[in-house]
N, C-alpha and C positions, 0 to 999 in steps of 0.2 A: 386172461382170455378176450379169444379173437371174439371176435364181434360176429353170431350165426348173420349170414347169406345166403340169400336162394342163388340157385346155378338158374343162367339168365332163360334157357326154356321153360322152369319151373317159375322165375315169377312173370315171363308169357301167358302161362296158364291162367296165372293170381288174377291177372286183369281180366282174358278172357272170358274167366266166372262170373266176375264182379262184373261185367258188363249185360252180363247176359240174368244171373240173380235180378240188377238194378233194372234193367229193362220190362222184366215178369211181373217187379213187384209194382212202378210206379203206373206200367199201363195197364196192366189187371186188374187196380181200381180196385181190389179185396176179391178178387174171383178168384175158381181157382189156379189160375194161377198165377196169383198175387203167394198164394198159400203156396204150392213150386218153387218159387221161386224163392222163399223165407226160408222151407224146407232142406233147397240146392244149399243152400250160401252156410244154414250153420252147418253141411257137411264139409261143404270146403273150404270149414274157418278149421271144425276139429282134426279136415285130415293136416292143414296144416301146422295147429298145436302137437298134433304128433311128429310129423316132421324135426319140430323147433324143438321138442321134448320139450314139452311146455304147457303142456297139458294137464291141468288139475282139476282130480274128479270131484273134491268139494269144494269150490270157492271159495273163496270170502263174503258173505255175505253181507249185503250193505244196502244205507234205505233205499239206494236208486233202485237197486235190485225190487226193493216190496214192493215200489211203485208199479214197475215194470208187472211184476202179480196181482199187483186192484187192480191195476188198467186191464189185465186180461179179465178178470171177480166183474166188473163191472162190463164188460162186452157182454156176458152170461149174463149178466140182474137185465141188461136194457135189452137185448132179445126175446128175453122170456115176458115182453111186454108185450102186450098185444096195444100197439099202436095205433091210435085213431086214425093217422094219416094213411099210416099203410094198411090195406086193406088183406094181403095177404101173411099179416104180422098173430094173426089172431093163432095162427096154428099150432105158435108156441115157436120154443128155443130149436131148433134144425141138425143132424147129422151135420151138414156142411156151414154150422154158425161154431159149433163145437170144435169139428174142423180149423176152423179160421183163429176160433181162440188159440187152440195149443200150438196152431204154430207159430203164432203171437209168444205167447210164454217160450220157445226154442228158441225163436226168433230175439227174442230182443233180451236177455238175460246173456244169448251169446254174446250181443252185438254190443255191450255196456261194458264185457270183459273182453271186449278186442279194442286195440291199439286204433283211434280215428288218424294216426296219421300214415294208416297203411292202409290195409283196403278197406278199414272204416272210411274215407274221403273217397275210392276208387268207386264202395257199392253206394256210400248218395249221391255222387254224380250223374250216375246213370239211375237212380231211382228219379232223380229230376229229369233226364232225358228222361223215362216213360211217361211222365206226366206231360213233357210239352207235346207225348203225339198227342193225348188225352184234347188235351187244351189247344192248341194250332187246329188243331181239322174242327173244334169247334166254334174256334173264334172267328178262323177261315169260313168254315158249312157259314156263319151268319154272319158274314160284311158280303158275302155269294147271297144272299138269301132275303137280306134285310135291310132298310133306307137304314143313312151311315146312321148312330146316336140311337135306337130303337129299340137295341137290345136285353133295356131293363124289364127281368120276370120271365123271359122266354127268347133260348137263344139255341139257335142249331145243336138235334142230337143226334149224334155219332152214331147214333144203335138204332132209330125209329126212323131217321132219316126228314122229322118235320120240325118244326120251331117251337119245341114243346120243351125243352128245357130250363131249368131256374139256372140263372144267374148269379147265387152264390155257390155256388159247391163250382166251378167248373173258373168263377174266380178266387178262391181262397185256395186251390192247388196254382194255380199259377202263381200268384204272395209266394207258398211255399218253394217254388221252383225259383224262384229268382233268389228267397232266403237263402234258399241251403248250396245256393251255387257262389253267393258273397261269402260263405262262411268257407266252401271248400276249393271251387277251381271259376279265381273271378276273371279266367280268360273268358267264358260266354257268358260276363254281364250283361252285355251290350243287349245281344237279343234277348235276353230275359227281363230287362228293361222295357223294349219294345212288347212283348207278350204281353207286360201287366198290364203295360200302358194301355194299349188296347182293351181290356178287358174293361179299367179306367173311364174310356172315352166314351164306347160301342154298348158294353154293358151298365153302365153308369155305375161300377163299383166304388164305392167308396174305403172300404178294404183297402185295394187296392192303390188307391190314387194318394194314400197315407202312407202306405207300406214302400213305396215309390220316395215319398219323401224324405223318411225315416233315413232307406237305404243313402241315399245318395247325400242327406244330411249325415251320416257316420261320414260315408268317404270322405266326403268337403273336408268332417272334422280331423279326421287321420294327415289329410294333407294339409294343412291351414298354412304349417311352416314355407311347404312347395311355392304353395297358388298365392299366399302374399309375397312371394319374391319375386316371384313373374306377375305381380299386378304394376308391384314400383315399377319393374321395367317397362310395364304397357300401360303407360298411364293414360294416352289418346281411346286406346283399348278401351280403356276402362269407361271413359268419360263416355264414350260413345255408346257402351249398352247398361249404363246409364239412363240414358237419354232415353233407347229406344225399352226400358220396359214398363213405360206405362201403355204403349203400344201394348208387350206380350200380358199384361194385366186385362183390356180393353176385350181382346180377343180370348182370352182365356173364359172371362165373365161370364159367354155368351156361349161357350160347352156346359149342360144338362146336365150332366154331371155338376154341379157347383150348387144348383137347384136343390140339390136329394142333400145338402148340411144345414139350410135355412131352418128343418123343424127338428133335428136329429137332439135338441138339450129340453124341448118340450112336449117330444110327443116320441110313436114309435119308440126305439129300445130302447130308452130315457126311461119314457112311462110303465114302458111291459116291468122292465128293471126293478123302479118304486112299490109296484104295485105289489115285486113278485117275493123282493126283499123283504120286505114288510107281511110276511103273512110265512115269510122263513120265520124271522119273530118268535110268531105267537106259535108256530110249527116248536121250536123249540121250548118255550115256556108250558104246553100243554104237552107235549112231547104227542103230537099228531103229526103225523106225515099227510096224509088227507086234505088239508090245510092247502095244499097246492098242487091237489087233484085236478082238481075244475079251475082255469080261467077265464078270470071276468070277462062278459063278451062284449071286446070292441078296443080292447088292451090288443091279442094277436091278431092279425090282422089275416095270415096263408095261414096260420096251419095254431094245432095247441100244446104247442110247449115253448116252454117260455123263452128257448134262445140259451140258458146259462146250465152250463155245466153243473152245477153244483144246484139249483133248482131241481131239473129236470136227472137229476140224481135220483134226491129224494121223490119225483116226482114218481117214478118208474122202479124205483128198486127201494122205498121208504128210505130209514135212517141206513141203510146195510150199505146199502148204494151211492146216498150220500155218505156216509163215510170213506168209502174210497172212492170218491169223489174227490174229500178233502186231501188225502193222501198224492191224490196225479199234481192236485193244484199248489198244494204244499212242495212236494221235489221242482215243482217249475220252481215255486220261488226262490225254492235251498238255492236252486240252480246258479238263476241269475245274480245272488248275492255274490255264489264263485264263481265265477266270469267278472263279475266287476269287483270283487278285490282281490283277480287275480289279474287285474286292467288289460282284459279281451273286452272293448269294444263292441266286438264283430258276437259272440258269446254272451254279450248281455244284451246285446238290442235281439238277437232271437229269440232267449228266452221268455222275453219279454214278450214279445209278439204273443207267440206261443199261448201263451196266460188270456194275452188277449184278445185270440184267435177261442182257445177253449170258453172264455166267460160271456161273448156274442154268437155263440153258433150254438147246432147238437150233430156234431161229424156221427156220433154213437147212433142214433133215431135214423138220418135220411141223409145220403152223401157216401160214395164210397170211397171215392176219390177224392172226399176233403176227406175223412177216417185216415188213410195215408198220409198225405201230408202231414195231418195235422200229428200224425205216431211217429212222422221218418222224425218231425219239429223237436217233434217230445225224447228221443234218442239222442237225435244229433246234441240237446242241446244239456242230458243229464249224462252224456261221457264226459267228463271228464280229460281224458288221453291224450287233448290233442295239445303241442309243443307250443309255447308261447316265449319260449327266449329269440325266436325273430321276428316275435311282435309287437309296433306300437305299443308306448303305453301311454297314462291318458296325457300324461304330462314331461316326456322326452324328448329326447332330440327327434323332430320329427326327419331332418336328414335318415337316421335307423327304420325308419322304414319300407317291410319289406311285408308282399302279397305271403297270403298261401303258395 
């Protein structure tokens, strides 16, 4: 049977609709615009399925679908909790928040049954473009209004016009842009690297620097045979580069971001997690979620959250919320295992970074752009429909490497 192909005009329509929906979702920051973009994309995807005669009313339910449902339920529980950091949360769950959860249910379940090699890739690269609008405006405004390398803790707020925005949310969103484009469209990898590097240096974002290193290391590993061949032909250039490396390290050491790595293992997040997981152990023993409701003074500097999905879910939603968070985390780990066994290095990197972000942040509590970023990374990690036939395996011939 001849494979179904979209007419040229319809293919153009599909690309345009993916662009509009992706920009609305990414730039909206889980506002009403994001909800609109999600619902529009669901409707256009169902229309495509109808045209292809592949619409399934009762699709096979997988664990990944259960994970998407668990995430939506966890949203409702989180948003019902009176957050001590956000005063307006004392009103409880609001109708807009319910609408956001419903939009997530429809969007995520539809996306997980969409072929990533067609509309899925298009949508994700435009979500990255939408996030880039927010991140670029934040970084440019900060560079114009602050001294260089002084953006830690306070960046330009595109909504208020003041230097009162935190540095974590736009930094994580920039990292998501880099990872999404590394996965679906490497043509825009260079500007994405520059954007993330800007947050790493100006906002002293440690996560941004680590993800830049991880992405570059993955890219170099993929191209290692080609690189080694070139280096053998350019021995003089290699010797010159080796002589310049000490100067690079000396200059880099003067950047203030490296000073933030000095206490990473003895204080800050490490100490918070040590105390939190110790309390979690006793919470399991006594079946008492209240043990994590109060964070000891001095452990968390900025707020009253543990900055860990599993710990904060127990604090805000009891053991029900904790169980839902574990479903989310386990789904990501299973995705990492899937990409590892499929010898898909980029998929493995993306899943592991997503797990790390969930383990060190609170996207469901504060940071709508951070939430959109983590949700997008989750969906692209859980969508197993990427074709790996043209991808380089971990041990294969480097000359066969092809980018997406």
